[in-house]
C-alpha positions as CSV (number, residue, x, y, z in Angstrom):
1,M,37.6,-12.5,-2.4
2,T,35.1,-15.2,-0.5
3,M,31.6,-15.4,-2.0
4,L,30.6,-13.6,1.3
5,Q,32.8,-11.0,0.7
6,H,31.7,-11.2,-3.0
7,S,28.0,-10.0,-2.1
8,L,28.8,-8.1,0.6
9,A,30.8,-5.9,-2.1
10,V,27.7,-5.7,-4.4
11,I,25.7,-4.5,-1.7
12,V,27.9,-1.7,-1.1
13,V,27.6,-0.8,-4.5
14,I,24.1,-0.7,-4.9
15,A,24.2,1.6,-1.5
16,L,26.5,3.4,-2.9
17,V,24.6,3.9,-6.3
18,F,21.4,4.5,-4.6
19,A,22.5,7.9,-2.4
20,I,24.6,9.0,-5.5
21,A,21.4,9.1,-7.0
22,K,19.2,10.1,-4.8
23,K,21.9,12.6,-4.1
24,C,21.4,13.9,-8.2
25,K,17.8,14.1,-6.9
26,A,16.9,11.0,-9.8
27,C,13.3,9.5,-9.3
28,T,12.6,6.2,-7.1
29,E,12.2,3.8,-9.9
30,L,15.1,5.0,-11.8
31,T,16.8,5.1,-8.5
32,L,16.2,1.7,-8.1
33,L,17.3,0.5,-11.8
34,L,20.5,2.1,-11.7
35,A,21.2,0.4,-8.2
36,A,20.0,-2.7,-9.7
37,V,22.9,-1.9,-13.5
38,G,25.8,-1.5,-10.5
39,A,25.0,-4.4,-9.2
40,I,25.2,-6.6,-12.1
41,I,28.2,-4.5,-13.4
42,A,29.7,-5.2,-9.8
43,H,28.9,-8.8,-10.2
44,L,30.7,-9.3,-13.8
45,I,34.0,-7.2,-12.8
46,L,34.5,-8.8,-9.3
47,P,36.4,-11.5,-8.4
48,M,33.8,-14.7,-7.2
49,G,36.5,-16.9,-5.2
50,E,35.7,-20.5,-5.2
51,D,32.2,-19.7,-6.9
52,P,32.3,-22.1,-10.1
53,R,30.4,-20.1,-11.9
54,S,32.3,-17.8,-15.0
55,A,30.7,-14.3,-16.0
56,L,27.6,-13.9,-17.1
57,P,27.3,-14.0,-21.3
58,F,25.3,-10.3,-22.4
59,T,22.2,-12.8,-23.4
60,E,22.4,-14.4,-20.1
61,I,22.0,-10.6,-18.3
62,I,18.8,-10.1,-20.7
63,R,17.5,-12.6,-19.6
64,H,17.7,-11.9,-15.8
65,V,16.7,-8.4,-16.6
66,V,14.0,-9.2,-18.3
67,E,12.4,-12.4,-15.9
68,G,12.6,-9.3,-13.1
69,T,10.3,-7.1,-15.1
70,F,7.2,-9.9,-14.6
71,N,8.0,-11.0,-11.2
72,Y,5.2,-8.5,-10.0
73,F,3.3,-8.8,-13.5
74,D,0.2,-10.0,-11.8
75,V,0.3,-7.2,-8.9
76,C,0.6,-4.6,-11.4
77,L,-2.3,-6.3,-13.4
78,T,-4.3,-6.3,-10.0
79,F,-3.5,-2.8,-8.7
80,L,-4.1,-1.3,-12.9
81,T,-7.5,-2.8,-12.8
82,A,-8.4,-2.4,-9.7
83,T,-7.5,1.8,-9.6
84,F,-9.4,1.6,-13.0
85,F,-12.6,0.4,-11.4
86,M,-12.3,2.8,-8.6
87,T,-11.8,5.5,-11.0
88,L,-13.8,4.6,-13.2
89,Y,-16.7,4.6,-10.2
90,K,-15.6,8.3,-9.3
91,E,-16.2,9.7,-12.8
92,A,-19.7,8.0,-13.0
93,G,-20.6,10.0,-9.6
94,G,-20.7,7.1,-7.0
95,V,-18.2,8.7,-5.3
96,N,-20.0,12.3,-4.5
97,Y,-23.4,10.4,-4.0
98,M,-22.5,8.0,-1.4
99,V,-20.5,11.3,0.3
100,R,-23.5,14.0,0.1
101,Q,-26.0,11.2,1.4
102,I,-23.4,10.1,4.3
103,V,-23.8,13.9,5.3
104,G,-26.9,14.4,4.5
105,R,-28.4,11.8,6.7
106,F,-25.4,11.4,9.8
107,Y,-24.7,14.8,9.8
108,K,-26.0,16.0,13.4
109,K,-24.5,12.5,14.7
110,R,-20.9,13.2,14.7
111,I,-19.9,9.3,15.8
112,L,-21.6,7.8,13.1
113,L,-20.7,10.8,10.4
114,L,-16.9,10.1,11.6
115,L,-17.4,6.0,10.8
116,L,-18.5,6.5,7.7
117,L,-16.6,9.4,6.5
118,T,-13.7,6.6,7.7
119,V,-15.4,3.4,5.8
120,V,-15.5,5.6,2.3
121,M,-12.1,6.8,3.0
122,M,-10.6,2.8,3.3
123,V,-12.6,1.3,0.3
124,P,-10.3,3.0,-2.7
125,G,-6.8,1.9,-0.8
126,A,-8.2,-1.9,0.2
127,V,-9.3,-2.1,-3.6
128,T,-6.5,-0.9,-5.1
129,G,-3.8,-0.8,-2.7
130,S,-2.5,2.1,-3.1
131,G,-3.3,5.0,-0.7
132,A,-2.3,7.8,-3.3
133,T,-5.8,6.3,-4.7
134,T,-7.3,6.6,-1.7
135,V,-6.2,10.4,-1.7
136,L,-7.2,11.4,-5.5
137,T,-10.0,9.4,-4.9
138,V,-11.8,10.8,-2.0
139,G,-9.8,12.9,0.2
140,G,-11.1,16.1,-1.6
141,L,-14.5,15.4,-0.7
142,V,-13.9,13.3,3.2
143,G,-11.5,16.6,3.2
144,A,-14.2,19.4,2.5
145,V,-16.3,18.1,4.9
146,L,-14.0,17.6,7.6
147,A,-13.3,20.9,7.2
148,A,-17.0,21.8,7.5
149,M,-17.1,19.8,10.5
150,G,-14.1,22.8,12.5
151,V,-11.6,20.3,11.8
152,N,-8.7,22.3,11.5
153,E,-5.9,21.4,8.5
154,D,-3.1,20.4,10.3
155,R,-5.4,18.0,11.8
156,R,-7.4,17.3,8.7
157,V,-4.8,16.7,6.3
158,A,-2.8,14.2,8.7
159,L,-5.8,12.2,8.8
160,I,-6.6,12.0,5.1
161,F,-2.7,10.8,5.2
162,L,-3.2,8.4,7.9
163,L,-6.3,7.1,6.5
164,A,-5.1,6.8,2.9
165,A,-2.6,4.5,4.9
166,M,-4.3,2.4,6.6
167,S,-6.5,1.7,2.9
168,A,-3.4,0.4,1.7
169,A,-3.0,-2.1,4.4
170,C,-6.5,-2.8,4.6
171,P,-7.3,-6.2,2.7
172,P,-8.2,-7.4,0.3
173,I,-5.2,-5.8,-1.7
174,N,-2.3,-5.1,0.4
175,L,1.1,-5.0,-2.2
176,W,3.5,-5.3,1.0
177,A,1.8,-8.2,1.8
178,M,1.6,-9.8,-1.6
179,M,5.1,-9.0,-2.7
180,A,6.5,-10.4,0.1
181,A,4.5,-13.8,0.1
182,A,5.1,-13.9,-3.3
183,G,9.0,-14.0,-2.5
184,A,8.5,-16.6,-0.2
185,N,6.7,-18.9,-2.0
186,M,4.0,-18.4,0.7
187,P,0.6,-18.8,-0.9
188,F,-1.7,-15.4,-0.2
189,V,-4.3,-17.0,2.4
190,G,-5.5,-16.2,5.8
191,F,-4.2,-12.7,5.8
192,T,-7.9,-10.7,5.1
193,W,-8.6,-11.1,9.1
194,P,-5.6,-9.6,11.1
195,L,-5.1,-7.1,8.1
196,L,-8.6,-5.9,8.5
197,I,-8.1,-5.8,12.2
198,L,-5.1,-4.1,12.5
199,S,-5.6,-1.5,9.6
200,G,-8.9,-1.1,10.8
201,V,-7.9,0.0,14.6
202,G,-5.4,1.9,13.2
203,A,-7.8,4.1,11.1
204,L,-10.5,4.6,14.1
205,V,-7.3,5.8,16.4
206,S,-6.7,8.5,14.0
207,T,-10.3,9.2,12.9
208,F,-11.1,10.2,16.9
209,Y,-7.6,11.4,18.3
210,L,-7.1,13.8,15.4
211,T,-10.9,15.3,15.6
212,R,-11.3,14.6,19.1
213,G,-12.9,18.2,20.6
214,V,-14.5,18.7,17.8
215,R,-18.3,19.6,17.1
216,N,-20.1,20.5,14.0
217,T,-21.2,24.1,14.0
218,K,-22.6,24.9,10.1
219,P,-25.8,24.1,8.9
220,V,-25.4,20.5,6.5
221,E,-27.1,22.7,4.0
222,E,-24.0,25.1,4.0
223,V,-22.5,21.3,3.9
224,L,-23.8,19.9,1.4
225,G,-23.7,23.4,-0.9
226,N,-19.7,22.7,-0.6
227,L,-19.9,19.3,-2.1
228,P,-19.5,18.5,-5.8
229,E,-23.5,17.0,-6.8
230,A,-23.9,14.2,-7.9
231,P,-25.5,13.4,-11.8
232,A,-29.1,12.8,-11.5
233,G,-30.3,8.9,-11.4
234,W,-28.4,7.5,-8.7
235,N,-29.4,5.9,-5.8
236,A,-28.9,3.5,-3.1
237,L,-29.1,0.4,-5.8
238,R,-27.0,1.9,-8.2
239,A,-24.2,2.9,-5.8
240,F,-23.6,-0.8,-3.9
241,V,-24.4,-3.4,-7.1
242,P,-20.8,-2.5,-8.2
243,F,-19.4,-3.2,-4.9
244,V,-21.7,-6.1,-3.9
245,V,-20.8,-7.7,-7.6
246,M,-16.7,-7.4,-6.4
247,I,-17.8,-9.1,-2.8
248,V,-19.5,-12.2,-4.7
249,L,-17.2,-12.8,-6.6
250,I,-13.9,-12.2,-4.1
251,M,-15.9,-14.5,-1.3
252,G,-17.6,-17.3,-3.7
253,A,-14.0,-19.1,-4.5
254,R,-13.2,-19.2,-0.7
255,I,-17.3,-20.1,0.2
256,F,-17.9,-22.7,-2.2
257,P,-14.5,-23.7,-3.8
258,A,-15.4,-27.1,-4.7
259,W,-17.8,-25.8,-8.2
260,W,-17.3,-22.3,-7.8
261,P,-15.3,-20.5,-11.1
262,V,-12.1,-19.5,-10.7
263,F,-11.6,-15.4,-11.2
264,G,-8.6,-13.5,-10.8
265,L,-8.4,-10.6,-9.0
266,P,-7.5,-8.3,-12.2
267,M,-11.0,-10.5,-13.6
268,I,-12.9,-9.7,-10.5
269,F,-12.1,-5.6,-11.0
270,M,-12.8,-5.6,-15.1
271,I,-16.6,-7.0,-14.1
272,S,-16.8,-5.0,-11.2
273,A,-16.0,-1.8,-13.6
274,G,-19.0,-3.8,-16.0
275,A,-21.3,-3.4,-13.2
276,V,-20.4,0.5,-12.8
277,L,-21.1,1.0,-15.9
278,I,-24.4,-0.6,-16.3
279,C,-25.4,0.9,-12.7
280,S,-24.4,4.4,-14.3
281,P,-26.8,7.1,-15.0
282,K,-24.6,9.0,-17.0
283,K,-22.4,7.9,-20.0
284,V,-18.8,7.9,-18.9
285,K,-16.0,7.7,-21.4
286,V,-14.3,4.6,-21.2
287,M,-11.2,4.5,-22.8
288,E,-10.1,8.0,-21.6
289,I,-10.3,6.9,-18.0
290,A,-8.4,4.0,-18.9
291,V,-5.7,6.2,-20.4
292,T,-5.6,8.5,-17.7
293,T,-5.3,5.6,-15.3
294,V,-2.3,4.4,-16.6
295,Q,-0.8,7.6,-16.8
296,N,-1.1,8.1,-13.3
297,L,0.3,4.3,-11.9
298,K,2.5,4.9,-14.6
299,E,5.5,5.8,-11.7
300,L,4.0,3.4,-9.0
301,V,3.7,0.3,-12.0
302,G,7.3,0.9,-12.7
303,I,8.3,1.0,-9.2
304,M,7.4,-2.3,-9.2
305,V,9.2,-3.3,-12.1
306,V,12.1,-2.0,-11.1
307,V,11.7,-3.8,-7.8
308,G,11.7,-6.9,-9.8
309,I,14.4,-6.2,-11.6
310,L,16.5,-5.6,-7.8
311,N,15.3,-8.7,-6.7
312,Q,16.2,-11.1,-9.7
313,T,19.5,-8.9,-9.6
314,L,19.7,-9.7,-5.7
315,T,19.3,-13.3,-5.8
316,L,21.7,-13.5,-9.0
317,T,24.3,-12.1,-7.2
318,G,24.2,-13.6,-3.7
319,A,23.2,-10.0,-2.1
320,R,19.2,-11.1,-1.6
321,G,21.2,-14.6,0.2
322,L,23.4,-12.5,2.5
323,I,20.9,-10.2,3.8
324,S,18.2,-12.9,4.7
325,L,21.1,-14.6,7.1
326,A,22.0,-11.3,8.7
327,V,18.1,-10.9,9.1
328,V,18.5,-14.3,10.0
329,I,20.7,-14.4,12.8
330,L,19.8,-11.5,14.7
331,P,18.2,-12.3,18.4
332,I,14.6,-12.0,18.0
333,W,14.1,-9.5,20.9
334,L,16.4,-7.2,18.8
335,L,14.0,-7.2,16.1
336,F,11.1,-7.1,18.4
337,A,12.4,-3.4,19.7
338,A,13.7,-2.6,16.4
339,L,11.0,-3.1,13.4
340,W,8.3,-0.7,14.4
341,L,11.0,2.3,13.5
342,I,13.9,0.1,11.0
343,L,10.3,-0.6,8.7
344,P,8.7,2.9,8.0
345,V,11.7,4.6,7.8
346,A,12.6,1.8,5.1
347,E,9.6,2.4,3.7
348,G,10.0,6.4,3.4
349,V,13.3,5.3,1.4
350,L,12.9,2.5,-0.5
351,Q,8.7,2.3,-0.9
352,Y,7.4,-1.1,-2.2
353,A,11.1,-2.5,-2.3
354,V,11.2,-2.7,1.6
355,A,8.7,-5.4,0.6
356,P,10.5,-8.6,-1.0
357,L,14.2,-7.1,0.8
358,F,12.8,-7.3,4.4
359,G,10.2,-9.1,4.5
360,V,11.1,-12.3,2.6
361,P,14.2,-12.8,5.4
362,L,11.7,-12.2,7.7
363,I,9.0,-14.9,6.5
364,M,11.8,-16.8,6.3
365,L,12.9,-16.2,10.4
366,F,9.8,-16.4,11.8
367,N,8.6,-19.5,10.1
368,M,11.8,-21.1,11.6
369,L,11.3,-20.1,14.9
370,G,8.0,-21.2,14.9
371,Y,6.1,-18.0,14.7
372,N,3.3,-17.7,12.5
373,P,4.2,-15.3,9.8
374,V,0.8,-15.0,8.4
375,V,0.3,-12.8,11.6
376,A,3.7,-11.3,11.4
377,L,3.4,-10.4,7.7
378,S,0.7,-8.7,8.6
379,C,1.8,-6.7,11.4
380,W,4.9,-5.3,9.2
381,S,2.5,-4.9,6.1
382,V,0.7,-2.2,8.4
383,M,4.0,-0.8,9.8
384,W,5.5,-0.3,6.3
385,P,2.4,2.6,5.1
386,V,2.8,4.5,7.9
387,G,6.5,5.7,6.4
388,D,4.9,6.8,3.5
389,C,5.0,10.0,4.5
390,L,8.4,10.3,5.4
391,P,11.6,10.9,3.8
392,P,13.2,11.2,0.9
393,T,9.9,10.0,-1.1
394,A,6.8,10.7,1.1
395,V,4.9,9.5,-1.6
396,V,1.0,9.7,0.6
397,G,1.6,12.4,2.6
398,R,2.6,14.6,-0.8
399,A,-0.2,13.3,-2.4
400,A,-2.5,14.4,0.6
401,V,-0.9,18.2,0.9
402,M,-1.5,18.6,-2.9
403,E,-5.3,17.3,-2.6
404,M,-6.4,18.8,0.1
405,N,-3.9,22.6,-0.7
406,Y,-1.9,22.5,2.5
407,K,-0.3,25.8,3.0
408,G,0.9,24.5,6.7
409,N,4.4,23.4,7.2
410,Y,5.0,19.8,6.7
411,Y,6.8,18.5,9.4
412,K,5.5,20.6,12.0
413,G,1.3,20.5,10.9
414,L,1.0,17.5,9.0
415,V,4.2,14.8,10.6
416,K,3.7,16.2,14.0
417,N,-0.2,15.9,14.3
418,A,-0.1,12.8,13.0
419,L,2.4,11.3,15.3
420,V,0.8,10.2,18.4
421,P,-1.8,7.8,16.0
422,M,1.3,6.6,14.0
423,L,3.1,5.5,17.6
424,V,0.1,3.8,18.7
425,I,-0.9,1.6,15.2
426,L,3.3,0.9,15.4
427,A,2.9,-0.1,19.2
428,L,-0.4,-2.2,18.2
429,C,1.5,-3.8,15.1
430,T,4.6,-4.6,17.4
431,I,2.8,-6.3,20.7
432,T,0.9,-8.1,17.4
433,M,3.9,-9.4,16.2
434,I,5.1,-10.2,19.6
435,F,2.2,-12.4,20.4
436,N,1.6,-13.5,16.7
437,K,1.2,-17.2,17.4
438,P,-1.5,-16.9,20.1
439,V,-3.2,-14.6,17.9
440,G,-2.9,-16.7,15.0
441,D,-4.4,-19.5,17.2
442,L,-7.2,-16.8,17.8
443,L,-8.0,-15.9,14.7
444,G,-7.2,-19.0,12.5
445,V,-5.1,-18.6,10.7
């Protein structure tokens, strides 16, 4: 057996273990972990041909597993601290205050109201990188406003999903781009404008398509009466200071790199959380919120940890190199024609694992062919979250259904109504991917 055959056999074992685990209804984290374990066992048992490496000792196996768990440690810290910041802001009443102010001031101005509601939906995902966090933080409130505006239930839940998906793609935190860039040893620089334009256009198309023909009929007092009250003492200054602090800390290093102190994103989000505590007019239970945040995110953090182990295992066994080779030898026209379908479907199966698995070899291919890898990866990172309503995982889609207490048919209601905006988003990303070099020159990345 040659090394090529060995790596191919390992990939087959991974696919079989993954399929069997899914058939047994194992969770995504356990499925990926079992696939990694199966790959290690296959690597130890199967002959390696002329490969000079001997069978791995047990201590070396443990080392690779431990290294894999820390591959995305910085991403996990960023995700945890950002979600803690947003949860703290919500529990302090800041989200309630902002939504009530937007409805009270702009309810009669439909276009402005929809634009501001879109911004409210985009912020939590942009800060945390998670569409599910967006749904759980502001989805219920925005859904209540949409219901009062007369948006029917199917369109409403579809819109909440799409806005949550686009918020997860929105900068500064895009976990797909961060994980793929880390796997390719590529600095996470220059992604802000491509991600912002693609996700922003996708969000606006979704909003105005799914609310077409709707007119505000209920009086504003009735709508406000159905929204939760904000704690006394909130005002515009208190509401915006935490986000101003976050933006200043993020942008300061980019505008004044010579003298601005370097803050990591986890520290920036913790400082912003401190600003929430200072600005909040009511006392919040910080430790309780911190524990709840970790408990709510354990599945997603677990996925990122297990993806790191799987990625390390793929590299160890040569399977990652074989996958990269398979991608690199494909005609570029075939990738342009197929990625709009492959990437969302793969996200529905593997979730964040798709970023290192498919993103890394694609980055290397596009870079080798002279395309702009930053713009290309931005396109893929907006395509991936579109698949978060697809089986078997459908994490964000399921979160939207639960948060909105949706009773309709998932596929005939949510997915069918979201289909047209999804296709528009995928088409936009595909066109941008094809012309990524001139787009990169235009945006200066």
